[in-house]
N, C-alpha and C positions, 0 to 999 in steps of 0.2 A: 599191328600186333602189339600187345602190352609186354613190357619186360618182365623177367621172372619176379615173382612176389606180387603180381597184380598191380604194381604201381606204374603209372604212365610217365615215361622219361621225356626228356626234351626232344621236341621235334627237330628233325634234320631234313632239309630239302631233299625230296626223292629224286635220285638221278634218273636220267632217261633210261627207259627199259632197254636192257641189253639185247642184242640180236640173238636169235635162237642159236643154240649150240654152246659149246664150252666157253666159259668165261675166263679170259686171261687173268693170270694171278696178279699182274700189275694193276689191272683195272679194279679188281676187287679190293686190293689194299688201298688204292687211292680213295675209294668211297668211304671205307671205314675210317681212314685218317682224317678226312674232312669233318665227319660227324664228331669224332673224338676230340679234335681241336676245338670245336665250338663248345662241347661239354666241359673240357678242361679250363677254358677261359672263364666261363660262368662260375665254376666252383671256386677258382682262385679269388675272384672278386668277392664272393660271399664270405670266404674265410677271412679276407682282409677286413671287411666291414665288421664281422663278428669280433675279431681281435681288438679293433679300435673301441668297440662298445664295452668289452670286458675291461680294458684298461681304464676307461673313463669311470665305469662303475666302481672299480677298486679305489681310485683316487677319492671319489665321493665318500666311500665308506671309511677310508682312513681319516678324512677331515672330520667326519661326524663323531666317530668313536662311540663308546658307550655313554649313556647319560650320567653326568656327574663325574666323569673321568677326564676333565679338561687338563691337558698336560701343562706343567709349569715351564718357565723360560729356561730352567737349568736342570741338569740331571745330578742327583745326589749319589755319590759313590761311597759305599761303605767299605772300609778297609777290612779285608778278611782277617778274622782273629780278634778284631776289636768290637766294642759294643755298637749295636745298630743305633742310628739316630733316634732319640726319644726313648731309648730303653733305660730302665732303672739301673743304677750302679749297684754292684754287690756291696754288702754291708760288712763292716768289721765285726768279728765275733767279740762280744763283750764290751765294746766301747760305744756302741750306738752310732758309729760313724761309717759312711760308705767308703769303699776303697777307690783307688784310682785318683791320683793327684798330680800336680805339675812337678813335684819333686819328691825325693825319697822313694822313688818307684821301686817296687820289689821286682826281683828277677822274673822275667817271663811276662810282665805286664807291658801293654802297648800304649803309646801316646795317643791322644785324641787328635784326629786330623780335621782340619777346617773344611766345611762344605763350600762349594763355589758361591752359593747365594747366601752365605751366612753374613749377618749384619754385625760387624765388630763394634758398632756403637751401642748395641743393646747389652745389658748385663747378662752374663752367662750363668747357667745353672751351676752352683758350686759342687765340686767334687772334693772329697776330703783327702788329706795326705795319706798316701799308702803306707801300710805297716811294713816295718822291716822284718826280715825272717827271724824266727825264734833264735835265741842265743845258742841253744843246742836242742837235741831231740827230746830232752826230758820235759821241755816246756814248764820248768819249775820256777818258783819265785826266786830261789837262791841264784840260779843261773842268770835270770833276767836282772835281778838287783845288782849282782856283781858287775855285770857288763855296764849297767847304767851308772853306778857309782864310780866306777873306774873312768868312764867317759867324762863325767862332769868334774872330775878331780884332776884331769890331765890337760894343761894348757897346750894349745896348738900353735900359738904365735908369740914370738918374743916381743917385749915392750921395754925399752930402756928408760923412758921417762913417763911418769904417770901423775895424775891429779887425784887426790883422795881427801878424806876428812881432815887429814893432817896437813893438807896443802900440797904444794909442788914438791916432789921428791923423786929420788932415783928409785926405780922399780927393783926391789930385792925379793928374796924368798919370804920375807915377812908377810904374814896374813893380816896384819893390823889394818883394820878398815874394811868395811863390807864392799863398798863400791870403788871402782877405779875408772878413770878416763885416760886412755892411752894418748899421750901428746905426740907420739911418733906419727900418729895418723890424723892429726888435726891440722887445719890450714895454717900456714905461717902468717906472720903479721903483714908482710907485703901482699900476700895473696888475699888477706881479709880486706885490704884497702881496695882491691879491684872487684871484689864481689860483695854480696850482702853479708851482714854480720852472722856470726855463729848462732845457730838456732837450737834450742834445747826444749824438749818436752819432759815433764816429770809428772808421773801419776803415783802418788803415795799418800797413805793415810797415817804415816808414822812420822816421828820427829826427824828421821833420817832424810825425808824429803825436803825439809826446810834447810838442813845443812847442805844438801846437794845443790839446792837452788842458790844459796848464798855463795858457795864456791864457784859455781858456773857464772854467776853474775859478776864476780870479781875478775873473771876471764874475759869480761866485756861481751859475753854472749847474751842474746835475747832469750830470756827464760820464760816459758809458758808453764805455769803450775796449775794442775787440774785437781778437782775435788772440792771438799768443803774448805773454805778459806780459813786461815788461822784466826781471823778476827770475825766480828759479827756482820761485816758488810756482805751484801749479797751481790751476785752478778760479777762483772769484771771490774777489777780495781788494780791499781798499779802502785808499786813501792820500789823506787829505784829502777833496776833493770828487770824486775820480776813482775809478770802479769799473771794474776790469779783468775781462774775461770771456774765457776760453779758448774762443772761439767765432768762427767766420768766416762771411762772407756768401757766399751761393751763389744760383744761378738755377735749380737743380733741386730737386725735392721729394725729399730724401734719406731713405733708410730709417734706422731706428734703428741707432745705432752698435753694432757687435758688439765682443766682448772683444778680438779681434785688431786692431781699428781704433782702440782707445782711446788708442794712442800718439800719434795725430794729433788736432789740434783738430777737433771736430765742426763742421759747417757747416749753415746753415739759410737759408731765404729771409727777406727783411726782414719780411714780414707775420707769419711764424712767430715771429721774435724778438720783435717788438712784442707779439704775443699772449701769449707766455710771460711777459713782464715786465708785462703789463697796461697798456701804453702805447698811447695813441690818437694822439698827435701828437709830432713831433720838430721842435724849433726850428731846429737846425742839424745837417745830416748831412755829414760830411767823409769822403772815401774815396779811397784810392790802392790800386786792386785789381789792379795788375800785369797789365794786359791782359785782365782779366775784366770790365772796366767796361761793355763794349758789351752783352754778354748779360744782365748784371745790370740795366743801365738798361732794356733791353727788357722784362725780367720785371716790374719795378715799374711800368712804363708799362701793360703789358697787364693786370695784376691790380689796378691802381688804387691801389697803396700809395703811389705818388709824391705823391698828393694830401695825404697826412698829413705831408709835409715842407715846412717853411717856407723854409729856405735850403739850397741844395745846392752843395757844393764838391767837384768831381770832377776827378781827374787822368786825362787821356786819353793813350794811347800809340799812336803812329802809325808805328812802325818795322815793324810787321807787322799783319795783319788782326785778330788777337786770337783768343781761344779760341772754337772752334766757329763761326768766321766764315770763309767761303771764297768763291771765285768769282774772276772777273777783277779786275784792279786797279781799273778804273773802277766795277765793280759793288760792290766793297767800300767805296769812298769814298761812293758813292751811298747805301749802307746806313747808314754813319755819319751822313751828313747827314740822312737820314730820321728817325733816332732823335732827333736834336737838334730837328728841326722838330716832331716829336710832343711833345717836352717843352715847346716853345713853345706848342703848341696847348693844353696843360694849364695855361697861365698863367705859366710860368716865363720870366723875362727875364734875360738876361745883363748883369751889371753890372761884371764884372772878368774879364780874360783875361791869363794870364801865360805867356809863352814861355820855356821853360827852355833857356838857351844853354849850360848846363853839361852837358847830355845830348848824345849823338850827333845830328848834324843829318841825320837820315835820315827818309825818307818812303816807306814800303813797301819797305824794304831799299835805297833809292837816295838819293843826294844830289840832291834835286829841290825846286824851287819855294822855295828858301831857307827850308825848314820845319825845325822841330825835331822830335825824336822824342817830345817830351813837352810837354804844355800843362796848365795848371790853370785850370779855368773855374769861376766863381762865379755862381749864379743866385739870384733871389728869386722865390718863388711869389706872384704878385700876386692869386691867388684865395684866399689864406690868410685864414681867419677866426679871430681870437683867441678 
């Protein structure tokens, strides 16, 4: 007899025909139990084999994956709230610079975290210094200018002895002399004997650069002067303790100079110049960059080269925004202020500010706020390690 549904079930040996008459309950149960035991054992074996086959198939599918989706050796984890790897950084309004930088970070911004498989030996994509919050809700030129001018006119670090155009002198309230080197933060003579000589870089196209080079060479420092040499010699030449290089400072990664461009002085970024000379630290860096100071300051903040500078003397020009700086007047001043605050975040403290009254008294093309078009600021890097 076929089981219900018309399917033929597994055969079970037919028991001996029972004798006529009523069948004892125990005998009937024993026959059914024998057949059920055989059927249960076969089903369990089939289920076990089927389970093994499914597991093997799953492992094969996991190894194969989809075409073109071969997994890498590491997993990249994106921090929630931060930019995804490879995403473009937001840009500053008005300055043409993307936000998110290593210092001067605005409230609410998050740092960038390193991936497991990131190669630290490769140059990283630059991210610009983050803008500081507006001075107030008005976002006006007056509020931004007042904050900025107050900041550059307020020393943050005392200095008892300084070197200037007038030579060695006590540091007083007098503003005579544009540049100053704080001797409180220079190596002592005994320390100089144990280490390499004091090293100075100067980038200047004005007479002040020659005076600075002379004074620093008198301090027995090794002075590297950059730009067009004061004489007609080309390339590198030496006079006393001063080495002149027909080379200028830039914020771009320039391509190699072609033969048609050799009439001009080549330009490089600061970290490239230091690498070419084998220098790891600069005791004093003096620069008058003729309105390129903002982008160059930004570049050395972003790539970290500023950490190799002990004292920074920088002439800033306020009569116009500067090279590759654009936007509304308020946005430009906010950008300037953000760079100086990023410098402060790197450990730099202002110890001298000089307002040049011989230059036009202009602030973004206008006679405003009793400001000069040129200031010279001197900082000490308080994070410096001898």
